N, C-alpha and C positions, 0 to 999 in steps of 0.2 A: 809432160813438159820437162825438158832438160834444164837443169839449174847448175850454174858454175860459180866458183869464187876464185878471184885472183887476189893474193895478198902480197903486199910489198912493204918493206920497212927500210928507212934510210936515216942514218945519223948525220946530223949537220952541226958543226961547231959554231953555234950561234945561240942566241937567247930566244925565248918564246915570243917576245914582243916583235923582234926583228923578223922572224920567220912568219908570224901571223900577219904582219903588215904586208908581206909579199903575197902569201897564198890566199889571203882573204880579199884580194883585189881582182875582180874579173878581168880587169885590163891587162893582167899578166898571163892570162890563159894562152894567148898566141905565142908568147915567149917560151913556154914549156911544152909546146906541141911540135912534133917534127915538121919542118918546113914543107916537105913533099905532100903533107896532108892538106895544105892550103886552107888552114883554119881562118875563118873570118866571122866576127860577130856582126849580126844583122840588126840587133836591137838598136833602136834609135838613141836610147839613153842608157849609158852604162855607168853606174855610180862608182866611186872610188872603193867603197866597201860593200860586200854582200850583206844581205839581210834575209830572214825567213820570209818565204813567199816570193822572193825575187825570181823572175823568169828571164832566162837568157836564150835568145834565138841565135843560132849560128849555122854556117855551112862548113862542112868538113868533107874531104875527099879521101876516104879510107882505102878505096880500091880503084886501081886503074884510072885515076883522075876523075872518077864519077862523083859529082857533088851530091851530098846527102844533107837534107835539112834536119836539124836537131834542135829541140827545145828542152831545156832542163830547168827544173825548179830547185831552188835552194830551200830545202824543207826544214832543216834544223841548223841552228848556229848557237854555239856556246863560245863566247868571246875568249880567244887565246887557248882554246881547248879542242874544239872539233867543229866540223860542219858536214852536212850531207847534201849531195845533189842527186836528183832523180830525173830520169828521162820522162818527159810528158809526150813528146812527138819525136820519133826517130826510128832507127833500124831494129831495135830490140823489143822483145815482149816486155822484158824487165831490165832496168839498169838502175842500180842503187850503189852510190859511191860514197863511202865514209872516209873522211880525212881527219885523222886524229893526231894531235901533237902533244908531246909531254917533255917537260924539262927533265934532263938527266945530268949526271955529273959530266961536265965538260961540253954540254951542248943540248941539243934537242933531238928526240927521235920522232920521226913522222911515220905514222902507220896509214896505209891505204888498204881498204877492203872494198873490192868491187864485186858485187853480186849481180849476175846477169843471166838472162835466158834469151837465146837467139830465137828468131821466128822459124817457121816452116818445118816443125817437127823433126823427122829423121834427117832431112836436108840441113837443118840448123845444127844438129848434133855433128854431122859430118863436117860442116863448115867450121864449127868450133875446133874439131880435132885437127883439121888441116890448115886452118887459117886464123880464125878469130883469136884463140888463146895466144898465138904467136904475135898477132898485131897488138893485142893489149900489152903483152910483155915488152914489145918494141917501143911502145909509147912511154911506158914507165922507165925503160932503160934510157931513152932520150931525156926524159924529165930529170932522171937521176944525174945525168951528166951535166945538164944545165944548172941544176941547183947546186951541185958540187962545185961548179965553177963560180957561181955567184957567192956561195958561202964557204969556199976555199978547201974543204976536205970532206971525205965521205967514208962511211962504213955501212954496208948494207947486208940485208938478208932477204931473199925472196922465197916465198912458198908457192909451189906450182898450183895451177888451177886444179880444182877437184870437183867431182860430182858425187854428192852424198847419197844418191840413189843407186 
């Protein structure tokens, strides 16, 4: 099974409370997803703040406007520090996304660690090499631009995907 990680880091000139209020609200997911992906939450009730055990069902069109149903569970939350979402139904064998924030001098650094495994064995590895890793990077580049606009300034560092095997 192929296993990959994508790491992203972004500095935002704000405080932990302000950033947490934004990123811990599932209602803001659409705002930080590229519009061409047509992200729509299907869950009938979406609370203002996430909590451990929360399930979010949505549709996203990652490729050629083909809709994909995805269900994620918020598995861990430490208020003002981090949360984790994991795919329960969707296109990957494994999808585990850690969102970590830390107060630093002059602002907040947000770290994202996405660990994933595509389906379909060798075909999934080829898809990652030619498409998936670029699509993940594109989503984070879009999110970085949106958050930089919302929070006024950015400084970032991205570590490319890697396969430890």
